[in-house]
N, C-alpha and C positions, 0 to 999 in steps of 0.2 A: 865700271862705267859710271861717271859722274852724273847725278840727276840733273844738274843744271846746264849740261852741255848741249846747246842748241842744235848742234850738228847731229846728235844722236835721236832727236825727236822731231823730224820734219812735220809730223802730223800736227804739232802745236801751232806752227805757223799757218798752216791751212785752216785750222779751227779759228785762229784769230782772224783770218781774212774772212771767213764765212760768218762768224758770230760776234766780232769784236773781242776786245781784251777784257774778258769777264773778270779776271783777276785784278787788273788795275781799276776797273769800274767798281768793284766790290771794295778794294782798298781805299778809294776816294770816298765812297759813301761811309765807310767806317771811321774815316778821319773827320768828316763833316759831322757825323753824329756824336763822335767823342768831342769835338769842339762845341757843339750845341749843348751837350750835357754839362761840360764845364762851365759854359756861360750861365746856364740855368741854376746850377748848384753853387755858384760863386756868390757867398753871402758877405764878402769883404767890403763891397761898395755899398754905401748907405741908400743911394738912389738908383732904382732899377726901373725900367719901363713898366708902366702900370701901377706903380706904388708912389705914395706921396713923397714930395721932396723934403718935407720937414714936418714938424709937429703941428697939428691942426690948431688954429687960433679960434 
């Protein structure tokens, strides 16, 4: 029995109706967190929000 065959697991659809698609919500949150981490750890651009644009005169 394939694990991803929706016809074999009707309870999944009931749970999604009752509680929302938790897996999709978690996936979206993980993608957003990963993007935020990549943005914060990107040191390739010299000007970032909250940092000076150039040398102080």
